[in-house]
C-alpha positions as a Python dict, from the first residue, in 0.01 Angstrom:
ca = {
    (1, 'M'): (0, 0, 0),
    (2, 'S'): (233, -210, -332),
    (3, 'D'): (565, -64, -337),
    (4, 'T'): (381, -18, -754),
    (5, 'Q'): (132, 205, -539),
    (6, 'E'): (174, 614, -635),
    (7, 'L'): (159, 800, -343),
    (8, 'L'): (-36, 1105, -263),
    (9, 'I'): (255, 1322, -141),
    (10, 'E'): (127, 1709, -47),
    (11, 'H'): (258, 1988, 47),
    (12, 'N'): (170, 2114, 329),
    (13, 'E'): (316, 2539, 387),
    (14, 'T'): (172, 2572, 713),
    (15, 'K'): (337, 2260, 861),
    (16, 'Q'): (623, 2349, 697),
    (17, 'C'): (603, 1971, 499),
    (18, 'F'): (606, 1747, 210),
    (19, 'E'): (326, 1391, 340),
    (20, 'C'): (195, 1131, 270),
    (21, 'Y'): (7, 823, 443),
    (22, 'V'): (35, 516, 429),
    (23, 'D'): (-138, 203, 565),
    (24, 'G'): (-232, 531, 777),
    (25, 'L'): (75, 640, 896),
    (26, 'R'): (279, 975, 864),
    (27, 'C'): (532, 957, 643),
    (28, 'S'): (749, 1338, 615),
    (29, 'V'): (966, 1547, 545),
    (30, 'D'): (1028, 1804, 722),
    (31, 'Y'): (1127, 2171, 665),
    (32, 'Q'): (1170, 2490, 707),
    (33, 'R'): (1163, 2844, 429),
    (34, 'I'): (1403, 3058, 467),
    (35, 'D'): (1334, 3381, 203),
    (36, 'D'): (1444, 3144, -79),
    (37, 'V'): (1629, 2885, 112),
    (38, 'V'): (1460, 2543, 240),
    (39, 'V'): (1588, 2334, 488),
    (40, 'I'): (1518, 2002, 480),
    (41, 'H'): (1603, 1863, 890),
    (42, 'H'): (1376, 1613, 886),
    (43, 'T'): (1240, 1233, 663),
    (44, 'G'): (1027, 1104, 877),
    (45, 'V'): (896, 699, 811),
    (46, 'P'): (751, 470, 1028),
    (47, 'R'): (964, 129, 1077),
    (48, 'A'): (673, -68, 956),
    (49, 'L'): (717, 90, 609),
    (50, 'E'): (969, 102, 559),
    (51, 'G'): (1217, -33, 214),
    (52, 'R'): (960, 97, 76),
    (53, 'G'): (1116, 408, -123),
    (54, 'I'): (823, 625, 58),
    (55, 'A'): (1128, 844, 195),
    (56, 'S'): (1285, 842, -112),
    (57, 'K'): (988, 928, -318),
    (58, 'L'): (929, 1263, -48),
    (59, 'V'): (1271, 1354, -59),
    (60, 'R'): (1211, 1410, -454),
    (61, 'A'): (913, 1573, -397),
    (62, 'A'): (1061, 1809, -175),
    (63, 'F'): (1337, 1903, -483),
    (64, 'D'): (1077, 1956, -668),
    (65, 'H'): (924, 2151, -535),
    (66, 'A'): (1262, 2371, -505),
    (67, 'R'): (1395, 2324, -896),
    (68, 'V'): (1017, 2435, -982),
    (69, 'Y'): (1022, 2773, -713),
    (70, 'R'): (1387, 2880, -810),
    (71, 'L'): (1483, 2839, -416),
    (72, 'R'): (1751, 2678, -267),
    (73, 'V'): (1765, 2341, -10),
    (74, 'V'): (2045, 2326, 250),
    (75, 'P'): (2014, 1917, 300),
    (76, 'R'): (2031, 1964, 747),
    (77, 'C'): (1888, 1550, 770),
    (78, 'T'): (2136, 1259, 756),
    (79, 'Y'): (1875, 1045, 449),
    (80, 'V'): (1893, 1370, 291),
    (81, 'Q'): (2226, 1407, 242),
    (82, 'A'): (2304, 1056, 179),
    (83, 'W'): (1958, 1053, -118),
    (84, 'L'): (2198, 1338, -246),
    (85, 'R'): (2470, 1163, -357),
    (86, 'R'): (2246, 880, -546),
    (87, 'N'): (2072, 1170, -715),
    (88, 'P'): (2416, 1380, -787),
    (89, 'Q'): (2218, 1543, -1101),
    (90, 'L'): (2035, 1797, -783),
    (91, 'Q'): (2301, 1868, -581),
    (92, 'T'): (2258, 2189, -832),
    (93, 'L'): (1993, 2301, -561),
    (94, 'V'): (2177, 2263, -261),
    (95, 'F'): (2339, 2551, -110),
    (96, 'S'): (2675, 2671, -104),
    (97, 'P'): (2761, 2935, 59),
    (98, 'E'): (3016, 3165, -68),
}
């Protein structure tokens, strides 16, 4: 995959993940849905594919899904926490207990 090639990201509700395959390798953002909250607990991209922006695109897909379906996100994954610091406009989707 070249860096400019679009990813085919699929939402697999049964496995509770957003995933894609690049060069035959699986990349994913894994979550658990609890009512109207999505707890993202893992982002995985094989080492051979790191640095291509794949994890960022997967996380963006998860947040886009949350926004469309009016869900809140709990970012338990350290990658997602760092990603949110680079994308503060999406903090409004983050679940904060009152």
